[in-house]
Backbone as CSV, one residue per row, in Angstrom:
resi,resn,N_x,N_y,N_z,CA_x,CA_y,CA_z,C_x,C_y,C_z
1,UNK,-22.522,-229.019,-67.992,-23.281,-230.113,-67.458,-23.384,-229.954,-65.949
2,UNK,-24.591,-230.049,-65.434,-24.829,-229.939,-64.004,-24.723,-231.309,-63.364
3,UNK,-23.941,-231.353,-62.311,-23.785,-232.618,-61.612,-24.838,-232.701,-60.509
4,UNK,-25.511,-233.809,-60.440,-26.516,-233.987,-59.381,-25.910,-234.770,-58.237
5,UNK,-26.383,-234.454,-57.061,-25.917,-235.157,-55.873,-26.717,-236.447,-55.741
6,UNK,-26.050,-237.566,-55.929,-26.737,-238.857,-55.853,-26.687,-239.436,-54.445
7,UNK,-25.993,-238.741,-53.556,-25.904,-239.210,-52.177,-27.248,-239.032,-51.477
8,UNK,-27.593,-239.958,-50.631,-28.828,-239.870,-49.865,-28.721,-238.692,-48.897
9,UNK,-29.629,-237.703,-48.981,-29.528,-236.527,-48.104,-29.698,-236.874,-46.628
10,UNK,-30.453,-237.913,-46.324,-30.631,-238.309,-44.928,-29.323,-238.854,-44.356
11,UNK,-28.598,-239.567,-45.180,-27.315,-240.105,-44.744,-26.335,-238.967,-44.479
12,UNK,-26.348,-237.937,-45.305,-25.466,-236.783,-45.117,-25.766,-236.077,-43.804
13,UNK,-27.039,-235.914,-43.487,-27.433,-235.276,-42.223,-26.965,-236.134,-41.052
14,UNK,-27.143,-237.445,-41.152,-26.727,-238.348,-40.083,-25.231,-238.248,-39.825
15,UNK,-24.450,-238.260,-40.897,-22.995,-238.163,-40.759,-22.603,-236.841,-40.106
16,UNK,-23.211,-235.756,-40.558,-22.892,-234.444,-39.998,-23.257,-234.390,-38.513
17,UNK,-24.432,-234.890,-38.159,-24.877,-234.862,-36.760,-23.961,-235.701,-35.877
18,UNK,-23.589,-236.883,-36.331,-22.716,-237.748,-35.538,-21.303,-237.174,-35.426
19,UNK,-20.836,-236.514,-36.469,-19.525,-235.867,-36.433,-19.513,-234.743,-35.408
20,UNK,-20.588,-233.928,-35.394,-20.671,-232.836,-34.415,-20.757,-233.373,-32.995
21,UNK,-21.516,-234.439,-32.800,-21.607,-235.045,-31.466,-20.247,-235.559,-31.021
22,UNK,-19.542,-236.233,-31.909,-18.224,-236.762,-31.576,-17.263,-235.643,-31.185
23,UNK,-17.382,-234.496,-31.825,-16.504,-233.360,-31.536,-16.714,-232.825,-30.118
24,UNK,-17.892,-233.061,-29.555,-18.167,-232.592,-28.188,-17.470,-233.428,-27.118
25,UNK,-17.019,-234.612,-27.482,-16.306,-235.506,-26.552,-17.146,-235.817,-25.308
26,UNK,-18.441,-236.081,-25.528,-19.360,-236.381,-24.425,-18.891,-237.579,-23.606
27,UNK,-18.259,-238.535,-24.264,-17.820,-239.743,-23.571,-16.734,-239.449,-22.531
28,UNK,-16.153,-238.258,-22.585,-15.116,-237.898,-21.618,-15.673,-237.239,-20.360
29,UNK,-16.990,-236.948,-20.341,-17.586,-236.333,-19.152,-17.538,-237.309,-17.978
30,UNK,-17.101,-236.826,-16.837,-17.099,-237.668,-15.640,-18.477,-237.618,-14.993
31,UNK,-18.715,-238.555,-14.112,-19.985,-238.580,-13.371,-20.171,-237.287,-12.583
32,UNK,-19.106,-236.780,-11.991,-19.174,-235.540,-11.220,-19.520,-234.348,-12.116
33,UNK,-18.977,-234.332,-13.332,-19.289,-233.253,-14.269,-20.755,-233.300,-14.704
34,UNK,-21.266,-234.496,-14.919,-22.677,-234.636,-15.291,-23.567,-234.210,-14.128
35,UNK,-23.213,-234.615,-12.915,-24.000,-234.213,-11.746,-23.984,-232.697,-11.572
36,UNK,-22.835,-232.072,-11.738,-22.744,-230.609,-11.620,-23.602,-229.928,-12.689
37,UNK,-23.556,-230.453,-13.894,-24.378,-229.887,-14.974,-25.863,-230.070,-14.680
38,UNK,-26.217,-231.209,-14.129,-27.596,-231.491,-13.747,-28.079,-230.488,-12.707
39,UNK,-27.286,-230.267,-11.673,-27.678,-229.342,-10.605,-27.760,-227.904,-11.117
40,UNK,-26.855,-227.530,-11.989,-26.893,-226.188,-12.590,-28.176,-226.006,-13.407
41,UNK,-28.515,-227.012,-14.189,-29.744,-226.975,-14.984,-30.971,-226.885,-14.073
42,UNK,-30.993,-227.714,-13.045,-32.135,-227.728,-12.124,-32.314,-226.374,-11.441
43,UNK,-31.228,-225.750,-11.042,-31.318,-224.430,-10.405,-31.837,-223.389,-11.383
44,UNK,-31.442,-223.506,-12.639,-31.915,-222.562,-13.650,-33.419,-222.725,-13.897
45,UNK,-33.902,-223.967,-13.906,-35.312,-224.238,-14.183,-36.186,-224.047,-12.945
46,UNK,-35.756,-224.623,-11.826,-36.596,-224.673,-10.628,-36.307,-223.570,-9.620
47,UNK,-35.101,-223.056,-9.661,-34.660,-222.113,-8.635,-33.947,-222.867,-7.521
48,UNK,-33.001,-222.200,-6.905,-32.165,-222.845,-5.893,-32.978,-223.360,-4.703
49,UNK,-33.995,-222.601,-4.292,-34.793,-222.995,-3.125,-35.504,-224.335,-3.343
50,UNK,-36.114,-224.524,-4.513,-36.798,-225.792,-4.789,-35.815,-226.945,-4.955
51,UNK,-34.661,-226.678,-5.535,-33.655,-227.731,-5.686,-33.204,-228.212,-4.307
52,UNK,-33.040,-227.284,-3.374,-32.618,-227.665,-2.026,-33.693,-228.463,-1.294
53,UNK,-34.966,-228.225,-1.602,-36.072,-228.939,-0.955,-36.336,-230.309,-1.575
54,UNK,-35.853,-230.516,-2.781,-36.128,-231.765,-3.499,-35.342,-232.916,-2.910
55,UNK,-35.872,-234.100,-3.093,-35.144,-235.327,-2.779,-34.334,-235.646,-4.043
56,UNK,-33.035,-235.427,-3.975,-32.149,-235.610,-5.132,-31.480,-236.968,-5.016
57,UNK,-31.616,-237.784,-6.043,-31.000,-239.106,-6.020,-30.654,-239.528,-7.442
58,UNK,-29.910,-240.610,-7.549,-29.509,-241.081,-8.875,-29.547,-242.599,-8.929
59,UNK,-29.524,-243.091,-10.135,-29.442,-244.517,-10.397,-28.006,-244.780,-10.826
60,UNK,-27.272,-245.450,-9.976,-25.844,-245.660,-10.246,-25.591,-246.445,-11.535
61,UNK,-26.487,-247.371,-11.864,-26.301,-248.179,-13.076,-26.432,-247.350,-14.342
62,UNK,-27.445,-246.482,-14.376,-27.695,-245.711,-15.599,-27.067,-244.327,-15.561
63,UNK,-26.749,-243.833,-14.365,-26.204,-242.485,-14.239,-27.256,-241.402,-14.401
64,UNK,-28.533,-241.773,-14.282,-29.619,-240.803,-14.422,-29.918,-240.191,-13.054
65,UNK,-30.148,-238.878,-13.052,-30.425,-238.147,-11.822,-31.903,-237.782,-11.749
66,UNK,-32.429,-237.803,-10.524,-33.855,-237.541,-10.289,-34.022,-236.490,-9.201
67,UNK,-35.120,-235.750,-9.298,-35.542,-234.823,-8.262,-36.960,-235.218,-7.875
68,UNK,-37.158,-235.589,-6.623,-38.476,-235.991,-6.164,-39.110,-234.903,-5.315
69,UNK,-40.401,-234.710,-5.504,-41.179,-233.734,-4.730,-42.410,-234.455,-4.192
70,UNK,-42.260,-235.108,-3.044,-43.372,-235.857,-2.476,-43.690,-237.074,-3.321
71,UNK,-44.891,-237.587,-3.134,-45.313,-238.782,-3.871,-45.803,-238.475,-5.271
72,UNK,-46.103,-237.210,-5.539,-46.795,-236.928,-6.787,-45.921,-236.461,-7.941
73,UNK,-44.718,-235.951,-7.686,-43.946,-235.338,-8.768,-42.488,-235.792,-8.732
74,UNK,-42.003,-236.225,-9.905,-40.601,-236.596,-10.050,-40.104,-236.038,-11.378
75,UNK,-38.930,-235.424,-11.331,-38.294,-234.894,-12.539,-37.041,-235.717,-12.816
76,UNK,-36.959,-236.243,-14.011,-35.803,-237.033,-14.421,-34.932,-236.159,-15.302
77,UNK,-33.669,-235.985,-14.913,-32.742,-235.165,-15.687,-32.213,-235.991,-16.860
78,UNK,-32.331,-235.416,-18.057,-31.819,-236.058,-19.266,-30.690,-235.188,-19.817
79,UNK,-29.507,-235.756,-19.866,-28.328,-235.062,-20.376,-28.436,-234.914,-21.884
80,UNK,-28.328,-233.687,-22.361,-28.342,-233.426,-23.793,-26.927,-233.348,-24.340
81,UNK,-26.821,-233.186,-25.634,-25.504,-233.051,-26.252,-24.808,-231.779,-25.784
82,UNK,-25.583,-230.734,-25.544,-25.069,-229.472,-25.017,-25.953,-229.083,-23.834
83,UNK,-25.503,-228.174,-22.976,-26.360,-227.750,-21.863,-27.718,-227.219,-22.326
84,UNK,-27.769,-226.610,-23.499,-29.039,-226.112,-24.026,-29.986,-227.247,-24.395
85,UNK,-29.451,-228.441,-24.627,-30.260,-229.604,-24.992,-30.752,-230.396,-23.781
86,UNK,-30.220,-230.120,-22.591,-30.645,-230.836,-21.392,-32.136,-230.586,-21.152
87,UNK,-32.795,-231.540,-20.507,-34.208,-231.354,-20.181,-34.633,-232.284,-19.056
88,UNK,-35.830,-232.045,-18.547,-36.458,-232.921,-17.571,-37.580,-233.687,-18.246
89,UNK,-37.715,-234.959,-17.883,-38.946,-235.690,-18.134,-39.725,-235.588,-16.831
90,UNK,-41.007,-235.276,-16.917,-41.830,-235.019,-15.747,-42.795,-236.178,-15.535
91,UNK,-42.751,-236.741,-14.323,-43.715,-237.767,-13.931,-44.613,-237.175,-12.858
92,UNK,-45.899,-237.180,-13.136,-46.894,-236.660,-12.198,-47.858,-237.794,-11.880
93,UNK,-47.991,-238.107,-10.592,-48.845,-239.219,-10.161,-48.494,-240.508,-10.901
94,UNK,-47.196,-240.729,-11.052,-46.635,-241.927,-11.677,-46.905,-242.035,-13.181
95,UNK,-47.361,-240.959,-13.801,-47.556,-240.927,-15.246,-46.520,-239.960,-15.816
96,UNK,-45.724,-240.451,-16.753,-44.659,-239.631,-17.333,-45.115,-239.026,-18.652
97,UNK,-44.979,-237.714,-18.721,-45.275,-237.006,-19.962,-44.045,-237.102,-20.870
98,UNK,-44.250,-237.319,-22.160,-43.099,-237.363,-23.068,-42.554,-235.980,-23.426
99,UNK,-43.181,-234.917,-22.915,-42.754,-233.556,-23.243,-41.438,-233.228,-22.531
100,UNK,-40.511,-232.654,-23.257,-39.254,-232.192,-22.664,-39.518,-230.870,-21.951
101,UNK,-39.101,-230.772,-20.689,-39.305,-229.547,-19.917,-37.961,-228.879,-19.652
102,UNK,-37.843,-227.622,-20.106,-36.610,-226.854,-19.919,-36.855,-225.568,-19.137
103,UNK,-38.100,-225.315,-18.768,-38.469,-224.132,-17.985,-39.522,-224.554,-16.973
104,UNK,-39.806,-223.682,-15.999,-40.848,-223.996,-15.033,-42.198,-224.109,-15.739
105,UNK,-42.448,-223.247,-16.733,-43.685,-223.351,-17.510,-43.727,-224.678,-18.266
106,UNK,-42.581,-225.122,-18.741,-42.511,-226.420,-19.415,-42.832,-227.566,-18.466
107,UNK,-42.388,-227.450,-17.207,-42.745,-228.449,-16.189,-44.264,-228.436,-16.002
108,UNK,-44.844,-227.236,-15.928,-46.288,-227.115,-15.787,-47.030,-227.735,-16.956
109,UNK,-46.522,-227.516,-18.159,-47.161,-228.090,-19.349,-47.090,-229.616,-19.309
110,UNK,-45.969,-230.159,-18.852,-45.832,-231.613,-18.757,-46.768,-232.182,-17.688
111,UNK,-46.930,-231.467,-16.570,-47.885,-231.907,-15.537,-49.291,-231.907,-16.123
112,UNK,-49.625,-230.843,-16.822,-50.940,-230.747,-17.450,-51.152,-231.901,-18.425
113,UNK,-50.128,-232.249,-19.179,-50.218,-233.356,-20.126,-50.416,-234.679,-19.389
114,UNK,-49.700,-234.885,-18.284,-49.865,-236.109,-17.490,-51.292,-236.196,-16.942
115,UNK,-51.826,-235.056,-16.481,-53.211,-235.036,-15.999,-54.171,-235.414,-17.123
116,UNK,-53.891,-234.928,-18.322,-54.706,-235.274,-19.487,-54.641,-236.786,-19.729
117,UNK,-53.440,-237.352,-19.669,-53.288,-238.791,-19.881,-54.064,-239.583,-18.835
118,UNK,-54.028,-239.118,-17.587,-54.771,-239.792,-16.515,-56.274,-239.711,-16.785
119,UNK,-56.740,-238.522,-17.113,-58.184,-238.346,-17.315,-58.695,-239.137,-18.519
120,UNK,-57.828,-239.376,-19.490,-58.236,-240.139,-20.667,-57.932,-241.628,-20.519
121,UNK,-57.489,-242.022,-19.336,-57.258,-243.441,-19.090,-58.523,-244.113,-18.577
122,UNK,-59.568,-243.317,-18.388,-60.815,-243.873,-17.893,-61.006,-243.669,-16.398
123,UNK,-59.998,-243.116,-15.726,-60.098,-242.862,-14.293,-60.043,-241.364,-14.050
124,UNK,-60.812,-240.872,-13.083,-60.625,-239.474,-12.721,-59.443,-239.384,-11.765
125,UNK,-58.923,-238.191,-11.565,-57.702,-238.030,-10.771,-57.901,-238.523,-9.340
126,UNK,-59.065,-238.270,-8.720,-59.296,-238.734,-7.350,-59.251,-240.258,-7.272
127,UNK,-59.882,-240.944,-8.222,-59.832,-242.410,-8.253,-58.405,-242.890,-8.498
128,UNK,-57.708,-242.178,-9.360,-56.332,-242.542,-9.664,-55.453,-242.411,-8.419
129,UNK,-55.638,-241.317,-7.657,-54.885,-241.133,-6.418,-55.172,-242.250,-5.431
130,UNK,-56.434,-242.588,-5.264,-56.798,-243.684,-4.364,-56.126,-244.978,-4.812
131,UNK,-56.122,-245.219,-6.116,-55.499,-246.423,-6.679,-53.994,-246.440,-6.365
132,UNK,-53.320,-245.332,-6.556,-51.879,-245.260,-6.296,-51.590,-245.512,-4.817
133,UNK,-52.329,-244.869,-3.927,-52.055,-245.022,-2.508,-52.402,-246.416,-2.009
134,UNK,-53.374,-247.075,-2.607,-53.685,-248.458,-2.246,-52.532,-249.364,-2.658
135,UNK,-51.967,-249.138,-3.820,-50.831,-249.947,-4.279,-49.639,-249.758,-3.338
136,UNK,-49.360,-248.535,-2.914,-48.213,-248.275,-2.037,-48.385,-248.907,-0.670
137,UNK,-49.636,-249.028,-0.187,-49.881,-249.609,1.127,-49.683,-251.112,1.132
138,UNK,-49.871,-251.769,-0.012,-49.783,-253.235,-0.089,-48.391,-253.755,0.053
């Protein structure tokens, strides 16, 4: 007689995933360790020269780190379960692409996606820029 698995397969995957996450002891990472991992990731993606030129800051409440490049580009560091899972969310002209960026080409793809979102919002990029700068002046 063949025994069938009556357990919900989605529940089994959830349990396995949460067990593996718990084994990583992410909750034990200190703020300094997360910042060091963030900077290491940024140097790997952007290169040391661009990381040094960026405006690097964080939100103390959330512990999220940001890299700013002028008014038009901001990269938000998202801590993954492992260093390979870390990524940037890219905001271009105040529009954030949902694409995870783990390489410079990935950053470019996210910028391209943000430009697409802007162009399909009914405004061209020049009008959008004027709109953003008018808001900042007020």
